[in-house]
C-alpha positions as MATLAB code, in Angstrom:
seq = 'MKSLSVLSRCGLVVAVLLLCGEVAAQRKTYNVEDLPQVPLDTLPTDRPGVKIITYTNNTWRYLLTDYSARANQKVFQDHWVTSGVFAYRDVHLSDVPETMEIKLIDNLGDYHPPVLGRVSSRYGPRGRGMHKGIDIGLPVGEPIYATFEGKVRYARYNSGGYGYLVILRHPNGLETYYGHLCKLNVSANDYVVAGQVIGYGGNTGRSRGPHLHFEVRYADLTFDPERIIDFSTGDLKYHTFVLERGYFNVSSKLTEALEEDDDMEGIFTDKNGEPLTSEEIVSNLEKAAAKPRPTVNDAIYYKVKSGDNLSKIAAKYGTTVGNICRLNGIKSSSPIRPGQRLRVK';
ca = [
      45.674  116.167  107.866;
      46.108  112.211  108.284;
      47.771  111.879  104.748;
      50.333  115.147  105.391;
      51.253  113.364  108.823;
      52.132  110.589  106.998;
      54.320  112.744  104.405;
      56.141  114.381  107.581;
      57.016  110.707  108.981;
      58.549  109.656  105.630;
      60.133  112.652  105.486;
      61.714  112.021  109.164;
      62.978  108.505  108.267;
      64.668  110.006  105.167;
      66.268  112.544  107.353;
      67.408  110.075  110.156;
      68.385  107.442  106.949;
      70.821  110.607  105.413;
      71.787  111.259  108.871;
      72.900  107.735  109.584;
      74.971  107.810  106.483;
      76.950  110.817  107.219;
      78.245  109.603  110.582;
      78.755  106.162  108.923;
      80.922  107.991  106.521;
      82.620  110.046  109.020;
      83.419  106.776  111.262;
      85.177  105.364  107.939;
      88.721  103.953  108.891;
      91.725  105.379  107.265;
      95.340  104.124  106.681;
      97.127  106.018  109.190;
      99.822  106.178  106.826;
      97.702  107.581  103.985;
      96.784  110.555  106.511;
      98.451  114.086  105.937;
     102.099  114.007  106.483;
     102.978  116.616  109.194;
     106.611  116.853  110.422;
     106.874  115.617  113.930;
     110.674  115.400  115.254;
     113.860  115.766  114.310;
     116.417  112.526  115.287;
     119.898  112.389  115.353;
     121.781  109.423  113.822;
     125.603  108.254  114.189;
     126.235  109.125  110.607;
     127.611  112.554  110.247;
     125.140  114.811  107.996;
     122.376  112.723  108.402;
     119.033  112.981  110.758;
     115.838  111.742  110.684;
     112.890  113.235  110.282;
     109.433  111.478  111.578;
     106.084  112.548  110.652;
     102.509  112.385  112.448;
     101.397  109.675  109.978;
     103.832  107.101  111.063;
     106.143  107.775  108.149;
     109.883  108.869  108.372;
     112.747  109.686  105.829;
     116.319  110.540  106.002;
     117.690  114.415  106.181;
     120.916  115.092  104.852;
     122.173  118.238  106.269;
     124.992  118.246  103.312;
     122.792  117.220  100.605;
     124.327  119.554   97.974;
     127.985  118.720   98.927;
     126.795  115.154   98.757;
     124.577  114.783   95.229;
     127.477  117.391   93.309;
     130.447  115.350   93.558;
     132.179  114.774   90.569;
     131.658  110.794   90.518;
     127.398  111.853   89.951;
     128.756  114.210   86.893;
     131.005  112.319   84.743;
     128.891  109.693   82.661;
     125.798  110.732   84.088;
     122.595  108.945   82.196;
     119.343  108.531   83.589;
     117.647  107.553   80.429;
     119.581  104.107   79.670;
     121.110  101.243   81.731;
     124.631  101.447   81.012;
     126.615  104.956   81.150;
     130.083  104.216   80.389;
     129.933  102.977   76.605;
     133.607  104.547   75.724;
     135.240  102.836   78.380;
     136.608   99.700   77.497;
     138.286   96.526   80.176;
     141.575   98.071   78.781;
     141.137  101.363   80.079;
     140.525   99.912   83.748;
     143.346   99.943   86.281;
     144.969   96.303   86.870;
     143.554   96.935   90.502;
     141.717   99.298   92.223;
     141.527   99.994   96.259;
     138.136  100.659   96.536;
     136.589  102.297  100.003;
     133.316  100.346  100.876;
     132.321  102.063  103.772;
     133.746  103.806  106.853;
     131.261  102.396  109.343;
     128.858   99.674  109.775;
     126.092  102.117  109.454;
     127.227  102.870  105.586;
     125.840   99.518  104.839;
     122.607   97.330  104.754;
     122.096   94.079  102.823;
     119.759   94.612   99.857;
     117.110   92.098  100.666;
     117.558   88.712  103.252;
     117.060   85.440  101.537;
     118.012   82.584   99.693;
     120.500   82.881   96.751;
     118.561   80.770   94.149;
     120.990   81.626   91.511;
     125.061   82.521   91.244;
     127.260   84.809   89.513;
     128.692   83.326   86.358;
     128.063   81.075   83.396;
     124.502   79.485   83.162;
     123.136   77.599   80.403;
     124.282   79.324   76.698;
     124.524   82.638   78.313;
     126.180   84.478   81.182;
     124.416   85.010   84.802;
     125.840   88.892   85.597;
     124.554   88.840   89.230;
     122.633   87.059   91.765;
     119.257   86.280   92.668;
     117.295   86.223   95.731;
     114.494   84.490   96.142;
     111.387   86.734   98.016;
     107.654   87.430   98.454;
     106.438   89.857   95.881;
     106.244   93.205   97.977;
     109.454   92.907  100.035;
     111.205   96.017  100.966;
     114.672   96.282   99.004;
     116.991   98.324  100.745;
     119.689  100.612   99.200;
     123.288   98.739  100.052;
     125.364  101.667  100.150;
     124.865  105.797  100.362;
     124.619  106.854   96.857;
     122.683  108.804   93.997;
     119.797  107.420   91.946;
     121.090  107.250   88.350;
     118.598  105.282   86.636;
     114.626  104.244   88.114;
     112.436  103.107   85.520;
     110.696  100.049   83.544;
     113.450   98.534   81.439;
     112.240   95.948   78.576;
     115.345   94.374   78.044;
     114.776   92.007   80.938;
     115.168   93.764   84.219;
     111.521   94.957   84.415;
     111.317   97.652   87.085;
     115.057   98.450   87.832;
     116.809  101.012   90.015;
     120.482  101.613   89.520;
     122.635  103.400   92.288;
     125.534  104.939   91.766;
     128.307  105.062   94.992;
     130.829  107.453   96.054;
     133.414  105.281   95.235;
     132.745  104.756   91.512;
     130.512  101.527   92.094;
     126.928  100.621   90.918;
     124.572   98.448   92.695;
     121.329   97.440   90.378;
     118.260   95.939   91.628;
     116.100   94.710   89.398;
     112.365   92.756   88.670;
     111.008   94.846   91.257;
     107.286   95.776   91.516;
     107.486   99.089   92.640;
     109.764  101.987   92.768;
     110.511  103.940   95.567;
     112.657  106.255   94.257;
     113.186  108.729   91.155;
     116.713  109.426   88.769;
     118.761  111.920   90.798;
     117.338  111.359   94.304;
     120.368  110.786   96.767;
     119.759  107.869   99.331;
     121.665  106.376  102.289;
     122.332  102.857  103.107;
     119.239  100.945  104.520;
     116.674  103.220  102.600;
     113.924  101.492  100.779;
     114.196  101.889   97.084;
     111.618   99.755   95.936;
     109.784   96.584   96.403;
     110.893   93.045   95.085;
     108.405   91.597   92.466;
     108.331   89.429   89.221;
     108.456   91.814   86.303;
     110.449   91.851   83.383;
     112.258   88.408   82.336;
     111.830   86.473   85.186;
     110.226   83.315   86.536;
     109.134   83.640   90.137;
     109.583   86.608   92.373;
     113.356   87.458   93.346;
     115.819   89.965   93.502;
     118.263   90.043   90.745;
     121.504   92.155   92.089;
     124.395   93.283   90.167;
     127.532   95.208   91.146;
     129.127   96.930   88.549;
     132.407   99.817   88.266;
     132.116  101.507   84.626;
     129.366   99.240   83.199;
     131.744   95.990   83.985;
     130.082   93.344   86.146;
     131.883   91.339   88.999;
     130.536   88.713   91.373;
     128.408   90.471   94.222;
     129.804   87.794   96.590;
     133.278   89.111   96.581;
     132.139   91.826   98.695;
     128.951   90.438  100.003;
     128.085   86.940  102.448;
     124.668   86.459  101.406;
     124.246   83.693  103.626;
     124.252   86.516  106.472;
     123.921   89.394  104.680;
     127.151   90.899  106.247;
     129.862   93.085  104.275;
     132.981   91.278  103.497;
     135.393   94.237  103.817;
     135.508   98.055  104.531;
     138.192   98.149  101.974;
     137.831   95.917   98.768;
     140.629   95.576   96.075;
     138.949   95.523   92.822;
     141.135   93.289   90.293;
     140.518   93.688   86.362;
     140.331   90.134   86.211;
     137.004   89.932   87.935;
     135.323   91.677   85.094;
     133.276   90.108   82.149;
     133.586   92.558   79.671;
     130.819   90.911   77.362;
     128.542   92.775   79.798;
     128.724   95.751   78.195;
     127.438   94.168   74.688;
     123.682   95.015   75.215;
     121.317   96.505   77.587;
     119.008   93.375   77.901;
     119.382   91.134   80.587;
     121.154   88.550   79.156;
     119.737   85.706   81.357;
     116.728   83.458   81.480;
     116.288   84.305   85.010;
     115.486   80.865   85.912;
     115.833   79.987   89.703;
     118.745   77.134   89.430;
     117.537   73.859   90.844;
     113.940   75.068   90.479;
     113.022   75.358   86.940;
     116.063   73.554   85.098;
     117.886   70.529   86.332;
     121.583   70.519   86.727;
     122.309   70.481   83.010;
     119.898   73.589   82.260;
     117.194   71.589   80.951;
     113.772   72.393   81.874;
     111.906   70.244   84.390;
     108.634   68.831   84.143;
     105.709   70.946   85.910;
     105.421   68.399   88.742;
     109.403   68.495   89.422;
     108.822   72.593   89.517;
     106.095   72.486   91.994;
     107.945   69.976   94.259;
     111.172   72.345   94.192;
     109.269   75.090   95.002;
     107.627   73.566   97.751;
     111.050   72.407   99.345;
     112.346   76.077   98.716;
     109.590   77.277  100.599;
     109.966   75.170  103.498;
     113.751   76.249  103.824;
     113.861   78.643  106.730;
     115.109   81.982  105.253;
     118.884   83.149  106.609;
     118.964   86.281  108.726;
     121.609   88.658  109.702;
     121.337   87.802  113.135;
     119.288   86.062  115.583;
     115.929   87.976  115.751;
     115.891   91.707  117.115;
     113.454   92.918  119.542;
     113.187   96.697  121.317;
     111.182   97.311  124.614;
     109.332  100.265  123.885;
     109.894  103.741  125.912;
     107.599  106.301  126.993;
     107.697  108.590  123.863;
     108.433  106.193  121.290;
     106.141  105.644  118.435;
     106.128  103.360  115.455;
     108.368  105.078  113.363;
     110.987  106.187  115.442;
     111.278  103.005  116.108;
     111.957  101.863  113.016;
     114.496  104.805  111.572;
     116.113  103.576  114.739;
     116.630  100.302  113.651;
     116.845  100.902  109.578;
     113.639   99.312  109.004;
     109.930  100.426  108.382;
     106.625  100.365  110.100;
     105.333   98.039  107.725;
     107.724   95.581  108.412;
     107.333   96.115  112.603;
     103.641   95.430  111.741;
     104.261   92.631  110.066;
     106.780   90.870  112.423;
     104.441   91.524  115.252;
     100.734   91.351  113.818;
      99.636   94.589  114.462;
      98.598   97.836  112.170;
     100.122  101.035  111.446;
      97.482  102.601  113.605;
      97.537  100.031  116.622;
      98.710  102.053  119.916;
     102.010  101.036  121.546;
     102.616  101.143  125.620;
     105.791  101.589  127.386;
     107.282   98.348  128.231;
     105.918   96.161  125.171;
     108.311   94.230  123.749;
     108.497   94.381  119.898;
     110.370   92.454  117.205;
     112.019   94.794  114.643;
     114.036   92.584  112.520;
];
């Protein structure tokens, strides 16, 4: 009987341990954004045909009530290539008008800077090649935003140098390129609005340091993005822009490879394009990191109101829950209370 009692006690101990393990498993913490996505609310915006859906897991997305009309415009049918970087191989520089009046936006809500940061390399000749966009240094994982409304023509890894690349075509015919991403947040044929996160900055492809390579093109012909965007402030320079044929560099049509070394000017090379020593590179990187990153305006704060949640606030200011959490040192699951002051940008 005594041995039976011992066995019973052992069985009881095992049962208790199993129960504790089950309770511990039930107490496992989850990221709120990984939970099932159930629609919570629909919010209006100041843009016609655009609403916002918020979800129970603190995420949100845009809802285009006139999606078909937007996505099926003629500009998204002609020369529509989703498997290659360049789509206008039969268009030559001489086919393009000498001047074109291009409407960039109707109102300020139609534009968002792709990312904020210091321009580390500008458009134009660089070494023996031609830099066909601008580079902006950033931390890996930094959200990259759609500059204007448009349809995703290309979203995949490009072995020619861009790494993970997103190309957006916009209703006015312009295309914007976002290269060296570490992760894509859109797929070909998706329709996006300005300020929507399309990917995350990285160091993929032919790149020597994390940064965004950003281009603006018309019919595959590239021109200096700084003609339309002030990257020191993030502001758009014009509502309507006169694009001249002389702004184009026709050599950008010759190859899908990114014809650049993607050295950060003044970081990895000297003024003559000669490589620096490792000690000089480390020193330059430290100096660049010490420089404050520019902002579009001063920091923006929001006073939480009754009924608010992080996804609503993020949608209101065109940012993400993750960004707000990072700026305020909180988690996406952290409770917020009326009267609380949160930095949103």
